[in-house]
Backbone bond lengths (Angstrom), bond angles and torsions (degrees), N, CA, C in turn:
res aa  C-N    CA-C-N  psi(-1)  N-CA   C-N-CA  omega(-1)  CA-C   N-CA-C  phi
1 M - - - 1.446 - - 1.528 108.84 -
2 K 1.313 116.52 135.29 1.451 121.39 178.13 1.524 109.18 -83.20
3 Q 1.300 114.80 164.65 1.456 119.55 -179.38 1.519 111.49 -71.10
4 K 1.319 115.20 166.69 1.456 121.80 176.28 1.523 109.42 -66.96
5 L 1.323 115.59 155.60 1.457 120.59 176.77 1.522 109.70 -117.65
6 S 1.305 116.31 134.79 1.461 121.95 175.77 1.524 109.30 -86.13
7 I 1.319 115.97 173.18 1.461 119.85 179.08 1.528 110.86 -60.23
8 G 1.328 117.04 -37.54 1.457 120.17 178.38 1.513 112.45 -61.50
9 E 1.321 116.95 -38.52 1.465 121.18 178.29 1.524 111.35 -73.41
10 I 1.327 117.26 -35.32 1.467 121.06 177.74 1.530 109.93 -61.69
11 L 1.325 117.13 -36.65 1.460 121.31 179.72 1.527 112.43 -61.91
12 N 1.341 116.91 -22.00 1.462 120.57 176.32 1.529 112.44 -74.08
13 F 1.330 117.42 -21.16 1.466 121.58 -176.78 1.525 113.46 -100.78
14 L 1.321 117.31 -30.98 1.461 120.76 -175.07 1.525 110.96 -112.56
15 P 1.334 117.09 142.71 1.463 119.56 176.99 1.532 112.92 -81.00
16 H 1.320 118.24 -6.86 1.461 122.20 -175.60 1.531 111.43 -71.13
17 R 1.331 115.09 148.74 1.454 122.94 175.49 1.520 108.10 -139.40
18 Y 1.321 116.81 168.56 1.457 121.58 179.78 1.520 109.60 -52.29
19 P 1.317 119.70 137.14 1.463 128.34 3.57 1.525 113.94 -93.84
20 F 1.323 118.12 14.63 1.459 120.43 -175.28 1.517 114.90 -100.62
21 L 1.311 118.96 0.88 1.456 120.36 174.07 1.522 107.66 -83.46
22 L 1.329 117.00 116.85 1.466 121.51 -172.20 1.526 113.40 -116.71
23 V 1.318 117.34 22.68 1.462 122.02 175.11 1.529 107.04 -127.34
24 D 1.325 117.05 124.09 1.461 120.70 -177.73 1.521 113.58 -92.79
25 K 1.326 116.88 -33.44 1.461 120.35 176.42 1.516 109.67 -164.34
26 I 1.321 114.05 163.70 1.469 121.35 175.45 1.522 107.00 -110.97
27 L 1.327 115.81 124.93 1.464 121.29 -179.14 1.511 112.87 -83.31
28 E 1.336 115.56 -39.31 1.467 119.93 179.28 1.516 109.36 -156.60
29 Q 1.322 113.63 153.83 1.456 119.90 -178.76 1.515 109.04 -149.53
30 E 1.326 114.76 132.07 1.456 122.05 174.97 1.526 107.41 -121.04
31 E 1.314 117.50 -171.90 1.465 121.49 -177.77 1.530 112.15 -55.06
32 N 1.330 117.03 -47.54 1.463 120.90 -176.61 1.522 113.90 -126.90
33 K 1.333 117.87 16.28 1.462 122.22 -179.96 1.514 109.70 -136.01
34 I 1.328 114.99 148.86 1.459 120.44 178.76 1.525 108.84 -149.67
35 V 1.317 116.18 149.45 1.460 122.32 175.84 1.528 107.59 -128.04
36 G 1.329 115.19 118.97 1.456 121.00 -179.57 1.510 111.71 -116.22
37 V 1.337 115.42 168.99 1.460 122.43 -179.04 1.522 109.65 -130.06
38 K 1.322 115.43 136.87 1.463 122.70 169.54 1.515 107.22 -127.80
39 N 1.332 116.33 116.49 1.456 121.16 174.93 1.520 108.30 -86.36
40 V 1.316 116.37 122.80 1.458 121.66 -177.36 1.532 108.15 -97.33
41 T 1.332 116.31 118.05 1.464 120.13 -179.43 1.521 110.39 -119.19
42 I 1.321 116.41 159.07 1.468 121.40 178.25 1.532 110.91 -65.41
43 N 1.329 117.32 -16.20 1.462 121.50 179.80 1.528 113.26 -78.55
44 E 1.316 118.53 -4.16 1.462 121.13 178.40 1.532 108.79 -60.45
45 P 1.328 117.85 133.28 1.469 119.56 -175.80 1.526 114.31 -61.84
46 F 1.337 118.59 -27.41 1.461 120.38 -177.77 1.518 112.94 -70.54
47 F 1.353 118.04 -20.74 1.465 119.23 -179.63 1.528 112.69 -70.30
48 Q 1.320 118.47 -18.24 1.465 120.68 178.46 1.520 111.56 -63.82
49 G 1.328 116.73 -32.89 1.457 119.22 -175.79 1.511 115.58 -119.09
50 H 1.334 117.78 -6.32 1.463 119.82 -178.07 1.523 109.09 -100.55
51 F 1.298 116.11 100.39 1.457 124.50 -177.36 1.532 112.17 55.49
52 P 1.340 118.04 60.26 1.473 119.58 177.15 1.528 110.45 -54.14
53 G 1.299 116.48 138.93 1.467 121.45 -177.38 1.516 112.69 88.26
54 H 1.318 117.64 -19.28 1.469 122.56 176.60 1.533 106.55 -147.15
55 P 1.339 116.94 69.43 1.470 119.83 -172.53 1.529 113.36 -66.44
56 V 1.327 114.96 129.02 1.458 123.77 177.19 1.531 106.84 -132.98
57 M 1.321 117.74 134.64 1.454 120.67 179.15 1.526 109.44 -67.50
58 P 1.332 117.67 129.66 1.471 120.02 179.71 1.533 111.72 -61.73
59 G 1.319 115.70 137.13 1.464 120.98 -179.96 1.511 112.94 -57.83
60 V 1.321 117.06 -36.82 1.455 120.20 -179.18 1.531 110.44 -63.18
61 L 1.327 118.17 -31.31 1.465 120.40 178.23 1.528 111.41 -77.73
62 I 1.317 117.22 -28.33 1.469 120.01 172.44 1.529 108.63 -65.61
63 L 1.336 116.70 -43.10 1.469 120.32 175.61 1.522 110.98 -60.45
64 E 1.315 117.20 -42.18 1.461 120.75 179.16 1.528 111.09 -63.70
65 A 1.326 117.52 -38.80 1.473 120.47 176.82 1.530 110.25 -62.64
66 M 1.340 117.28 -39.11 1.467 120.85 175.53 1.526 110.03 -61.39
67 A 1.330 115.85 -47.23 1.462 120.60 -177.24 1.528 111.18 -64.21
68 Q 1.321 117.27 -40.74 1.459 119.54 179.34 1.523 111.47 -66.13
69 T 1.316 117.40 -38.83 1.467 120.32 177.20 1.526 109.47 -63.18
70 G 1.330 117.16 -45.53 1.457 120.57 175.44 1.517 111.83 -62.32
71 G 1.328 116.60 -34.98 1.459 120.99 177.94 1.520 112.39 -62.95
72 V 1.327 116.98 -38.40 1.471 120.01 176.71 1.525 109.31 -60.55
73 L 1.329 116.43 -44.85 1.462 120.44 179.44 1.525 110.88 -63.35
74 M 1.319 116.69 -48.75 1.464 120.93 -177.34 1.529 111.25 -62.99
75 F 1.321 116.80 -39.96 1.457 119.73 -174.65 1.517 113.89 -92.50
76 S 1.317 116.52 5.49 1.460 119.45 168.66 1.529 110.28 -88.89
77 K 1.331 115.97 -8.01 1.464 120.91 177.38 1.526 109.66 -79.36
78 E 1.314 115.85 138.53 1.465 122.14 -175.01 1.529 112.79 -55.03
79 E 1.330 117.73 -40.65 1.468 120.34 -176.51 1.530 113.27 -68.02
80 N 1.330 117.68 -13.60 1.460 120.47 -179.38 1.529 113.24 -108.01
81 K 1.323 117.99 3.23 1.468 121.55 -179.86 1.526 109.81 -58.16
82 G 1.327 115.47 135.33 1.454 121.17 178.04 1.514 115.11 82.53
83 K 1.306 118.02 -2.76 1.466 121.76 178.87 1.524 109.11 -95.64
84 I 1.311 115.71 165.90 1.462 121.72 179.52 1.528 108.61 -108.17
85 P 1.350 117.05 129.25 1.465 119.90 179.10 1.525 111.57 -77.75
86 L 1.310 116.28 136.56 1.460 121.43 175.00 1.520 109.55 -130.52
87 F 1.324 114.87 140.50 1.443 123.24 173.51 1.521 106.81 -69.44
88 A 1.314 119.90 128.48 1.460 122.36 179.58 1.526 112.64 -110.86
89 G 1.338 117.00 -19.32 1.451 118.50 179.45 1.508 112.82 177.21
90 I 1.326 114.49 162.62 1.468 122.62 178.72 1.519 107.06 -135.20
91 D 1.313 116.65 130.64 1.460 121.87 174.97 1.527 109.27 -130.28
92 K 1.323 115.47 151.81 1.463 123.31 171.77 1.526 113.01 53.34
93 A 1.323 118.35 35.37 1.472 121.71 178.37 1.525 109.35 -75.82
94 R 1.325 114.98 134.10 1.465 121.66 177.68 1.515 108.89 -141.80
95 F 1.337 115.22 143.21 1.452 122.29 176.82 1.519 107.11 -115.63
96 K 1.319 116.41 117.03 1.460 121.49 -173.42 1.526 113.16 -92.83
97 K 1.341 116.75 -34.96 1.467 121.48 -177.78 1.520 108.39 -146.55
98 P 1.340 117.42 151.98 1.461 119.16 177.82 1.531 111.64 -72.43
99 V 1.331 114.85 156.08 1.461 122.70 176.97 1.521 107.19 -113.05
100 Y 1.338 115.93 129.46 1.462 122.46 -174.47 1.530 111.11 -116.66
101 P 1.342 116.53 161.61 1.464 118.80 172.22 1.522 109.99 -55.37
102 G 1.326 116.15 139.35 1.462 121.66 -177.31 1.512 113.02 97.45
103 D 1.341 117.29 -16.29 1.459 120.43 178.06 1.525 110.32 -75.83
104 Q 1.313 115.35 153.85 1.458 121.74 173.46 1.526 107.03 -118.40
105 L 1.335 115.75 118.56 1.456 120.48 178.28 1.517 109.54 -83.30
106 I 1.321 116.43 127.87 1.461 122.62 169.93 1.520 105.55 -104.87
107 I 1.320 115.08 114.34 1.462 121.83 -171.14 1.525 109.26 -108.17
108 K 1.321 116.34 117.08 1.461 121.92 -178.94 1.525 109.00 -111.31
109 V 1.319 115.44 123.44 1.467 120.58 -178.34 1.521 108.66 -128.98
110 E 1.327 114.89 135.00 1.461 121.17 176.94 1.522 108.52 -128.46
111 I 1.324 116.52 124.99 1.463 120.47 175.41 1.520 107.43 -77.82
112 V 1.322 116.05 124.13 1.466 120.67 -178.96 1.516 112.04 -101.45
113 R 1.354 116.43 -19.60 1.461 119.74 177.78 1.521 108.40 -157.15
114 M 1.337 115.83 140.49 1.461 121.08 177.47 1.517 107.60 -145.58
115 V 1.328 116.47 116.53 1.453 121.56 -179.85 1.529 108.60 -136.28
116 K 1.331 115.95 118.85 1.469 122.68 175.10 1.524 112.84 49.02
117 G 1.326 117.12 50.38 1.454 120.78 175.26 1.509 115.58 80.49
118 I 1.323 117.31 3.70 1.463 120.87 175.71 1.521 107.37 -114.19
119 G 1.334 115.71 125.27 1.452 119.85 -176.83 1.512 112.13 -123.51
120 K 1.326 115.25 150.05 1.459 122.23 173.05 1.525 106.74 -119.41
121 A 1.329 115.96 133.62 1.459 120.23 -176.89 1.521 110.49 -134.82
122 K 1.323 114.50 151.12 1.459 122.02 171.05 1.522 106.31 -103.09
123 A 1.328 116.41 132.37 1.461 120.52 -177.98 1.522 110.18 -129.38
124 E 1.332 115.06 141.97 1.461 122.43 175.88 1.519 108.18 -135.16
125 V 1.336 115.36 144.49 1.457 121.12 178.39 1.523 108.23 -123.89
126 Y 1.334 114.71 132.57 1.455 121.86 -178.73 1.523 110.50 -122.40
127 V 1.336 115.91 146.89 1.458 123.49 167.59 1.518 105.37 -127.98
128 D 1.332 116.91 122.31 1.474 121.34 -178.96 1.530 112.12 50.98
129 D 1.310 117.53 46.38 1.461 124.65 179.23 1.526 114.37 66.22
130 N 1.329 117.87 10.20 1.456 122.29 176.99 1.528 109.29 -104.12
131 L 1.324 116.44 128.46 1.459 120.93 177.33 1.528 108.84 -67.54
132 V 1.347 116.88 122.09 1.462 120.25 179.88 1.524 112.20 -109.34
133 A 1.344 117.69 -23.12 1.465 120.24 179.59 1.521 109.49 -162.22
134 Y 1.340 114.82 155.62 1.465 119.76 173.58 1.517 108.76 -154.57
135 A 1.325 115.35 159.90 1.467 120.85 179.94 1.520 109.58 -167.62
136 E 1.324 114.70 162.45 1.464 122.05 166.64 1.521 105.82 -104.32
137 L 1.327 116.47 130.93 1.456 121.96 -174.85 1.521 111.10 -119.61
138 L 1.318 116.25 143.62 1.452 121.81 174.37 1.531 107.98 -113.44
139 F 1.343 116.12 134.55 1.458 123.04 179.60 1.510 109.71 -122.34
140 T 1.309 114.82 155.64 1.445 120.40 170.00 1.519 108.70 -139.69
141 A 1.311 116.30 161.42 1.457 122.33 179.98 1.511 109.27 -122.42
142 V 1.332 116.44 130.81 1.471 120.35 178.33 1.517 110.03 -124.55
């Protein structure tokens, strides 16, 4: 298992910056598995316009948090150094429960296949040990 990654280290792997960086830290990382964290706060800019008065994190941003966590894993591999991660596809995405300000997303991503810079991953997101979303993600490196 590799060491944890701080936000400063995550910035070395992903081209995203505020307000589009959706991974706060990496808790653990193995060869083909990673666990990331996204702290959801009321200060997130999307809450101003997404269901004002009843803030819910947009599902598309939960998917993006999954993809960014997978991107850290994919781009920590030597063969992908210096490349830019791109989302190539989403399959079997489901949202089981809403995500609210104050929640902490635990994002688990496992690469199931990687061939010539194209990867397929299974991702799950938990809040308080409850599954809130999952998807199969496709990545590419350019």
